[in-house]
C-alpha positions as CSV (number, residue, x, y, z in Angstrom):
1,M,0.0,0.0,0.2
2,L,1.3,3.7,-0.5
3,A,2.4,4.3,3.3
4,G,2.7,8.0,4.6
5,S,6.4,7.2,4.6
6,L,6.4,6.5,0.9
7,L,5.2,10.2,0.3
8,V,8.3,12.4,0.8
9,P,9.4,15.9,-1.0
10,W,11.1,15.5,-4.4
11,N,13.9,17.8,-5.0
12,A,12.8,21.0,-6.5
13,G,13.5,22.1,-10.0
14,A,13.4,18.8,-11.3
15,S,11.3,17.9,-14.7
16,P,10.0,14.3,-16.4
17,A,12.9,15.1,-18.7
18,A,15.5,15.8,-16.1
19,V,15.1,14.7,-12.8
20,P,17.8,13.8,-10.1
21,E,19.3,10.2,-10.6
22,R,18.9,8.2,-7.5
23,T,20.8,4.8,-7.1
24,I,19.0,1.6,-5.8
25,K,20.4,-0.2,-2.8
26,W,20.6,-3.8,-3.3
27,S,20.0,-7.0,-0.5
28,A,18.6,-10.2,-0.6
29,C,14.9,-10.6,-1.9
30,P,12.1,-10.9,1.0
31,K,11.3,-14.6,0.8
32,A,7.6,-15.5,-0.9
33,D,4.7,-16.2,1.1
34,P,3.6,-19.6,0.9
35,P,2.9,-21.6,-1.5
36,Y,4.9,-19.5,-4.0
37,P,8.7,-20.2,-4.1
38,D,11.1,-18.2,-2.3
39,P,13.0,-16.2,-5.1
40,S,16.3,-17.3,-6.7
41,K,19.5,-16.7,-4.4
42,R,20.9,-15.0,-7.1
43,A,18.0,-12.1,-7.6
44,R,18.9,-9.0,-5.3
45,C,16.2,-6.6,-4.6
46,G,16.0,-2.9,-3.7
47,T,13.7,0.3,-4.5
48,L,13.7,3.6,-6.3
49,E,12.3,6.9,-5.3
50,V,10.2,8.3,-8.3
51,P,7.6,11.3,-8.5
52,V,4.0,10.1,-7.8
53,D,3.3,12.7,-10.0
54,W,5.7,12.7,-13.1
55,A,4.5,16.6,-13.9
56,E,5.4,17.7,-10.5
57,P,8.9,16.4,-9.6
58,D,9.2,18.2,-6.5
59,G,5.9,16.7,-4.8
60,P,5.4,13.7,-3.1
61,T,7.6,10.7,-4.1
62,M,7.1,7.0,-3.7
63,K,8.9,3.9,-3.9
64,I,9.3,1.6,-6.7
65,A,10.3,-2.2,-5.9
66,V,12.7,-3.3,-8.4
67,A,14.6,-6.6,-8.8
68,R,17.6,-8.1,-10.6
69,Q,19.5,-10.9,-11.7
70,K,22.9,-10.0,-13.2
71,A,24.2,-11.5,-16.3
72,T,25.7,-15.4,-15.9
73,D,28.2,-14.3,-18.5
74,P,30.0,-10.8,-18.2
75,K,32.0,-11.5,-21.3
76,K,28.9,-11.7,-23.2
77,R,26.6,-9.2,-21.6
78,I,25.0,-7.0,-23.9
79,G,23.1,-5.0,-21.3
80,V,19.6,-4.7,-19.3
81,L,16.3,-6.7,-19.9
82,F,13.6,-5.1,-19.0
83,S,9.7,-6.7,-18.6
84,N,6.2,-6.6,-17.9
85,P,3.5,-8.9,-17.5
86,G,0.4,-7.1,-18.2
87,G,-2.5,-7.1,-16.4
88,P,-2.7,-4.5,-15.9
89,G,-2.0,-5.0,-11.8
90,A,0.4,-8.0,-12.3
91,T,3.5,-8.2,-10.3
92,G,6.5,-7.7,-12.2
93,L,9.4,-8.7,-9.6
94,D,8.5,-12.6,-10.5
95,D,10.3,-11.9,-14.1
96,A,13.6,-11.3,-11.9
97,Y,12.6,-13.5,-8.8
98,Y,12.6,-16.8,-10.8
99,A,14.9,-15.5,-14.3
100,D,16.4,-18.9,-13.7
101,S,13.8,-21.0,-13.1
102,P,13.6,-23.6,-15.7
103,V,9.9,-23.9,-15.8
104,E,8.9,-20.0,-15.9
105,G,12.4,-18.4,-16.2
106,Y,14.6,-17.5,-19.3
107,R,17.0,-19.5,-21.5
108,E,20.7,-19.5,-20.8
109,D,21.3,-17.4,-24.2
110,I,19.2,-14.8,-22.6
111,R,20.6,-15.0,-19.2
112,S,24.1,-15.0,-20.0
113,R,23.7,-11.6,-22.1
114,F,21.1,-9.8,-19.9
115,D,20.6,-8.4,-16.4
116,I,17.0,-9.3,-15.7
117,I,15.1,-6.7,-14.2
118,G,11.8,-7.0,-13.1
119,F,9.7,-4.0,-11.3
120,D,6.4,-3.9,-9.6
121,P,4.3,-0.9,-11.3
122,R,3.3,1.8,-9.4
123,G,0.3,0.9,-7.6
124,V,1.1,-3.3,-8.0
125,G,2.3,-5.3,-5.0
126,R,5.7,-3.7,-3.3
127,S,5.4,-0.7,-5.3
128,G,2.1,0.9,-2.8
129,T,-0.8,-1.7,-3.4
130,L,-4.2,-0.1,-3.8
131,R,-6.2,0.3,-1.0
132,C,-10.1,0.6,-1.9
133,D,-13.5,-0.4,-0.2
134,E,-14.0,-4.3,-1.3
135,E,-17.3,-4.2,0.1
136,L,-18.5,-1.1,-2.0
137,A,-16.6,-2.9,-4.9
138,G,-18.9,-6.7,-4.7
139,Q,-22.3,-4.1,-4.6
140,I,-21.4,-2.9,-8.0
141,P,-23.6,-4.1,-11.1
142,T,-21.1,-6.1,-13.3
143,R,-24.0,-6.5,-16.2
144,P,-26.4,-3.8,-15.8
145,K,-30.0,-5.2,-17.1
146,N,-31.5,-1.6,-17.4
147,A,-30.8,2.3,-17.2
148,A,-31.5,2.3,-13.6
149,E,-28.8,-0.4,-12.7
150,F,-26.3,1.0,-15.7
151,E,-26.7,4.6,-13.4
152,R,-26.2,2.8,-10.4
153,M,-23.1,1.0,-11.2
154,R,-21.7,4.3,-12.8
155,T,-22.5,6.3,-9.0
156,L,-20.5,3.1,-7.4
157,N,-17.6,3.0,-9.5
158,K,-17.3,6.5,-8.8
159,Q,-17.6,6.1,-4.9
160,L,-15.3,3.2,-5.4
161,A,-12.6,5.6,-7.0
162,N,-13.2,7.8,-3.9
163,S,-12.6,5.2,-1.9
164,C,-9.2,4.1,-3.9
165,R,-8.2,7.7,-3.2
166,A,-9.0,8.2,0.1
167,G,-7.2,4.9,0.9
168,S,-4.4,5.3,-1.3
169,G,-3.9,9.1,-1.8
170,P,-2.8,10.8,-5.0
171,L,-1.3,7.7,-6.6
172,V,-5.0,7.1,-7.7
173,D,-4.5,9.5,-10.5
174,H,-1.4,8.2,-11.5
175,M,-1.3,4.8,-12.4
176,D,-1.2,5.2,-16.5
177,S,1.1,3.5,-18.8
178,V,3.1,7.0,-19.2
179,S,3.8,7.2,-15.6
180,V,5.0,3.6,-15.3
181,A,7.1,4.1,-19.0
182,R,8.6,7.2,-17.0
183,D,9.6,5.3,-14.1
184,M,11.2,2.6,-16.1
185,D,13.6,5.3,-17.5
186,A,14.5,6.5,-13.9
187,I,15.5,2.8,-13.1
188,R,17.3,2.7,-16.3
189,A,19.3,5.9,-15.2
190,A,19.5,4.4,-11.6
191,L,21.2,1.2,-12.8
192,G,23.7,3.5,-14.9
193,E,22.7,1.9,-18.4
194,K,22.4,4.3,-21.6
195,K,20.3,1.8,-23.3
196,I,17.7,-0.6,-22.3
197,S,16.2,-4.1,-23.9
198,F,12.4,-4.3,-23.4
199,L,9.9,-7.5,-23.5
200,G,6.3,-6.6,-22.7
201,H,3.4,-9.5,-22.4
202,S,-0.3,-8.2,-22.9
203,Y,-1.2,-4.9,-21.5
204,G,2.7,-4.4,-20.8
205,T,3.1,-3.9,-24.7
206,L,1.4,-0.8,-24.2
207,I,3.8,0.4,-21.7
208,G,6.9,-0.6,-24.1
209,R,5.4,1.4,-26.9
210,Q,4.8,4.4,-24.3
211,Y,8.6,3.9,-23.7
212,A,9.4,3.9,-27.2
213,R,7.6,7.6,-27.9
214,L,9.2,9.1,-24.5
215,F,12.9,7.6,-25.0
216,P,13.2,6.5,-28.3
217,Q,16.8,7.1,-28.3
218,K,17.3,5.3,-24.8
219,L,15.7,1.8,-26.5
220,R,17.9,-0.9,-27.5
221,A,15.3,-3.5,-28.5
222,L,11.6,-4.1,-28.3
223,A,9.8,-6.9,-28.0
224,L,5.8,-6.8,-27.5
225,D,4.3,-10.3,-27.0
226,S,0.4,-10.3,-27.7
227,A,0.2,-6.5,-28.1
228,M,-2.7,-4.3,-27.2
229,D,-4.1,-1.8,-29.4
230,P,-2.5,1.6,-29.3
231,S,-4.7,3.8,-31.3
232,R,-7.1,4.6,-28.1
233,P,-9.9,2.8,-29.9
234,D,-13.5,4.0,-28.5
235,A,-15.7,1.5,-26.5
236,A,-17.4,0.4,-29.5
237,R,-14.5,-0.5,-31.5
238,F,-12.5,-2.2,-28.6
239,L,-15.8,-4.5,-27.8
240,V,-16.5,-5.4,-31.2
241,E,-13.3,-6.5,-32.2
242,G,-13.2,-8.5,-29.2
243,A,-16.1,-10.0,-29.5
244,T,-15.2,-10.6,-33.4
245,A,-12.0,-12.5,-31.9
246,A,-14.3,-14.5,-29.2
247,E,-16.6,-15.7,-32.2
248,D,-13.7,-16.5,-34.3
249,A,-12.7,-18.7,-31.3
250,V,-15.7,-20.7,-31.4
251,R,-15.2,-21.2,-34.8
252,Q,-11.6,-22.7,-34.4
253,L,-13.3,-24.8,-31.4
254,A,-15.9,-26.1,-34.0
255,E,-12.9,-27.1,-36.4
256,W,-11.3,-28.7,-34.0
257,C,-14.1,-30.9,-33.3
258,E,-14.6,-31.8,-36.2
259,K,-11.0,-33.2,-36.6
260,D,-9.9,-34.5,-33.3
261,R,-12.1,-37.7,-31.5
262,S,-11.3,-36.4,-28.1
263,C,-13.8,-33.7,-28.5
264,A,-16.7,-34.4,-26.2
265,L,-19.0,-32.7,-29.0
266,K,-17.9,-35.1,-32.0
267,G,-20.0,-35.6,-34.7
268,E,-22.1,-32.3,-33.4
269,D,-22.6,-29.0,-34.9
270,V,-20.9,-27.1,-32.3
271,Q,-21.7,-23.8,-33.2
272,A,-25.3,-25.0,-33.3
273,V,-24.7,-26.2,-29.5
274,V,-23.7,-23.0,-28.2
275,R,-26.4,-21.4,-30.2
276,G,-28.5,-23.5,-28.6
277,L,-27.5,-22.8,-25.2
278,F,-27.8,-19.1,-25.8
279,A,-31.4,-19.4,-26.9
280,R,-32.3,-21.4,-23.3
281,A,-30.4,-19.0,-21.3
282,D,-32.3,-16.0,-22.9
283,A,-35.3,-18.1,-22.3
284,G,-34.6,-18.7,-18.9
285,R,-34.5,-22.5,-19.5
286,L,-30.8,-23.0,-19.1
287,F,-29.5,-24.5,-15.7
288,E,-26.3,-25.3,-14.1
289,P,-25.5,-29.6,-15.0
290,G,-25.2,-31.9,-12.0
291,A,-24.4,-35.6,-11.5
292,H,-27.7,-37.0,-12.3
293,G,-29.3,-34.0,-14.2
294,H,-29.3,-30.5,-14.4
295,T,-29.9,-28.3,-11.2
296,R,-32.2,-25.5,-10.3
297,K,-29.6,-23.0,-10.7
298,K,-30.1,-20.8,-13.9
299,V,-27.3,-19.9,-15.9
300,T,-27.9,-16.4,-17.4
301,A,-26.6,-15.6,-21.1
302,D,-23.8,-13.4,-19.9
303,Q,-22.3,-16.0,-17.7
304,L,-22.2,-18.2,-20.7
305,S,-20.5,-15.7,-22.8
306,G,-18.0,-15.3,-19.7
307,F,-17.3,-19.1,-19.7
308,L,-16.3,-19.2,-23.2
309,T,-13.9,-15.9,-23.3
310,S,-12.3,-17.6,-20.0
311,Y,-11.9,-20.8,-21.6
312,L,-11.1,-19.8,-25.3
313,G,-8.5,-17.3,-24.4
314,K,-5.8,-19.7,-23.7
315,W,-6.6,-22.6,-26.1
316,N,-8.3,-25.1,-23.9
317,P,-10.2,-26.9,-26.2
318,K,-11.1,-30.5,-24.6
319,P,-12.3,-29.3,-21.5
320,T,-14.2,-26.1,-23.2
321,A,-15.8,-29.0,-25.2
322,E,-16.4,-31.5,-22.5
323,Q,-18.3,-28.2,-20.4
324,L,-20.2,-27.2,-23.0
325,K,-21.9,-31.1,-23.4
326,A,-22.1,-31.0,-19.5
327,L,-24.4,-27.8,-19.9
328,A,-26.5,-29.3,-23.4
329,S,-27.0,-32.3,-21.5
330,G,-27.8,-31.3,-17.9
331,K,-25.2,-34.1,-17.1
332,G,-21.4,-33.1,-15.8
333,K,-20.0,-30.2,-14.1
334,V,-18.9,-26.8,-15.3
335,Y,-16.0,-24.9,-13.3
336,W,-17.2,-20.9,-13.7
337,T,-14.3,-18.6,-13.4
338,D,-14.8,-15.7,-11.0
339,S,-14.2,-12.0,-12.3
340,P,-14.0,-9.8,-9.1
341,V,-13.7,-6.3,-9.0
342,E,-10.0,-5.3,-10.4
343,F,-8.9,-1.8,-8.6
344,A,-5.8,-1.7,-11.0
345,W,-7.6,-2.4,-14.2
346,R,-10.0,0.9,-13.3
347,T,-6.8,3.2,-12.1
348,V,-4.7,2.1,-15.3
349,V,-7.2,1.5,-18.3
350,C,-9.5,4.3,-17.3
351,R,-6.4,6.7,-17.9
352,D,-4.8,5.3,-20.6
353,Y,-8.2,4.7,-22.4
354,D,-11.2,6.8,-23.4
355,F,-14.1,4.4,-22.7
356,R,-16.8,6.3,-21.4
357,L,-20.5,6.1,-22.6
358,S,-23.3,8.5,-22.9
359,G,-25.6,6.2,-20.9
360,W,-27.8,3.3,-21.0
361,D,-29.0,3.8,-24.5
362,E,-25.5,3.8,-25.9
363,Y,-24.8,1.0,-23.9
364,R,-27.5,-1.3,-25.1
365,E,-26.8,-0.4,-28.7
366,L,-22.8,-1.1,-28.1
367,R,-24.0,-4.5,-26.7
368,E,-26.5,-5.5,-29.6
369,R,-23.1,-4.6,-32.1
370,A,-21.4,-7.2,-30.6
371,R,-24.0,-9.7,-30.8
372,S,-24.3,-8.8,-34.3
373,A,-20.2,-9.5,-34.8
374,A,-20.2,-12.3,-33.0
375,P,-24.0,-14.3,-33.0
376,H,-22.1,-17.6,-31.2
377,A,-20.3,-16.1,-28.6
378,R,-22.3,-12.8,-27.8
379,D,-19.5,-10.6,-26.7
380,N,-16.0,-10.6,-25.3
381,S,-16.6,-10.4,-21.2
382,Q,-13.1,-9.2,-20.7
383,A,-13.3,-6.3,-23.1
384,L,-16.9,-5.7,-21.4
385,D,-15.5,-5.8,-18.1
386,M,-12.7,-2.9,-19.0
387,I,-15.5,-1.1,-20.4
388,L,-17.9,-0.8,-17.7
389,G,-15.5,-0.5,-15.2
390,C,-14.5,2.8,-16.7
391,Q,-18.0,4.3,-16.4
392,G,-18.5,6.9,-13.7
393,W,-14.9,6.0,-13.1
394,P,-13.7,9.9,-12.5
395,A,-10.8,9.9,-14.3
396,T,-9.6,11.0,-18.0
397,P,-7.3,9.5,-20.4
398,E,-3.6,11.3,-20.1
399,P,-2.4,13.0,-23.1
400,E,-0.9,10.9,-25.5
401,P,3.2,11.4,-25.9
402,A,4.1,12.3,-29.3
403,K,5.5,10.3,-31.5
404,A,9.2,9.4,-31.7
405,T,11.0,11.2,-33.8
406,G,14.5,9.7,-33.1
407,T,15.7,7.0,-34.7
408,L,14.3,3.7,-33.1
409,P,15.5,-0.2,-33.2
410,P,13.6,-2.7,-35.3
411,V,10.5,-3.9,-33.2
412,L,9.5,-7.3,-33.2
413,V,5.6,-7.9,-32.6
414,V,4.4,-11.5,-31.8
415,N,0.4,-12.1,-31.7
416,A,-1.5,-15.2,-31.9
417,A,-4.2,-15.3,-34.9
418,H,-7.2,-15.7,-32.7
419,D,-6.3,-14.0,-29.8
420,L,-9.6,-12.9,-27.4
421,A,-7.6,-10.5,-25.1
422,T,-5.5,-8.5,-27.8
423,P,-7.0,-9.1,-31.2
424,L,-4.7,-9.4,-34.2
425,P,-6.5,-6.0,-35.4
426,G,-4.5,-4.3,-32.3
427,A,-1.7,-6.1,-33.0
428,R,-1.1,-5.1,-36.4
429,R,-1.9,-1.4,-35.4
430,M,0.8,-1.7,-33.0
431,T,3.3,-2.5,-35.5
432,Q,2.6,0.1,-37.9
433,E,3.8,2.5,-35.1
434,F,7.1,1.6,-35.9
435,P,9.1,2.5,-38.8
436,Q,11.2,-0.7,-38.5
437,G,8.2,-2.9,-36.9
438,R,7.9,-6.4,-37.7
439,L,4.9,-8.8,-37.0
440,A,5.1,-12.2,-36.2
441,V,2.1,-14.5,-36.1
442,L,1.1,-17.6,-34.4
443,D,-1.9,-19.5,-36.1
444,S,-3.4,-20.5,-32.9
445,V,-6.2,-19.5,-30.4
446,D,-3.7,-18.3,-27.8
447,H,-2.3,-15.2,-25.5
448,W,0.7,-14.6,-24.0
449,L,2.9,-16.5,-26.6
450,Y,6.7,-16.5,-24.8
451,R,7.4,-19.4,-23.3
452,K,3.3,-19.9,-22.3
453,C,1.9,-21.6,-25.5
454,Q,2.1,-25.0,-27.3
455,S,4.5,-23.7,-30.0
456,P,8.0,-22.9,-28.9
457,L,8.8,-20.5,-32.4
458,P,7.3,-17.3,-31.0
459,A,9.6,-17.7,-27.9
460,R,12.6,-18.9,-30.0
461,A,11.7,-15.6,-32.4
462,I,11.8,-13.4,-29.3
463,D,15.1,-14.5,-27.7
464,S,17.0,-14.2,-31.1
465,Y,15.7,-10.7,-31.8
466,L,17.0,-9.7,-28.5
467,R,20.4,-11.5,-28.9
468,T,20.7,-9.9,-32.7
469,L,17.5,-7.2,-33.5
470,K,17.1,-9.3,-36.1
471,T,13.6,-9.9,-37.3
472,P,11.7,-12.7,-39.1
473,P,10.8,-12.5,-42.6
474,P,7.9,-10.2,-43.5
475,G,4.4,-12.1,-43.0
476,T,5.6,-14.9,-40.9
477,V,3.0,-17.1,-39.6
478,Y,4.0,-20.1,-37.1
479,P,2.0,-23.5,-37.0
480,S,-0.2,-23.9,-34.1
481,S,2.3,-26.6,-33.0
């Protein structure tokens, strides 16, 4: 949390372009809370003081938690590799904590050449966790059904923002990706490095893009894995493109079931099954399955759409088909995923994007547009969560940094062709941001491709690029496995 001890005066006279350089005092990293493993013994931890508001460098400051594993071969060392795991709201310390893990870490040819730098973005983990009214958060309508519920949602969102501000101070108004990019450059300066290499995943790709705009001359390499749309789409385009990606994923599931004997819906028209489930949900006749037949607990269309978004976000065709079969037959079990209110999503996303809607009528029209684009998936629940979380939230997007005028290195973007969280059109726009941008596509339903998907090819391309700055050939498409 942002404690009073973290808010101290910053030196007067500094500016975002020229702030006093500070150092990081390194020590052993704290032990992890069970059941998580302790950080590697090679990892070292420290903090760096930065302004809460980079526009007021002489105002209060906060501490950013940083971790590092040094390159294993000083003779081969290229420099430092920063990363961000996205979320927004995910801890970034783990990347350095477990850089040498055989499961979650980096390959030796990367660890030998780079100091791995991880940090918790402002407002996350050890960099000042947000304190908000969790009881109030639980009262917010997640899918308003009428104008009154929509207005209640907006009112409660505003009250939630005020509770975050009361509990966490001015930090709440400065968690945007531009501020995080400036924090990254302060870390670079504290490390004494002239340039950084950066690997961003999911929402972390937006931070990398902001860094490239702000500090092009300080960027050696930029690898963006599962890229956010940098063009600041409005709510309509954001949801419709997300819903289209979800519809595409349902189609991919249907094609898989035609070919794979293990599919529980083998021999059936999968899209017709899904369409039938939504029809039953709309009529109030879809119930949760049980061991001996359906229960009395109703399943709504929004629940069903959320299930599809969740289970098809990472390619899990077998359990997805099994649970759709259970819903259709009434026998079996469905494992629903909870969608708790994410404080970081609101405090970050509503500063980076403008998803504000005029009211209930525009929201209803938005849902209809998504349904037209995705008749089998209905919408994209993750995109809808982001949009609704910004309704009533008292924040306006931060001004965009000017497009970089300095010389940028080649930039590598990798994205799944059927990504529900970061759809391919947004990745194409991200690639077009850079004069030497190159997009490599994995022909799969997936998200976060670096060492977290079925194919090793995207990770190999990223590792090769980080070492050599050479990107794959134009039009590169990797097979799914």
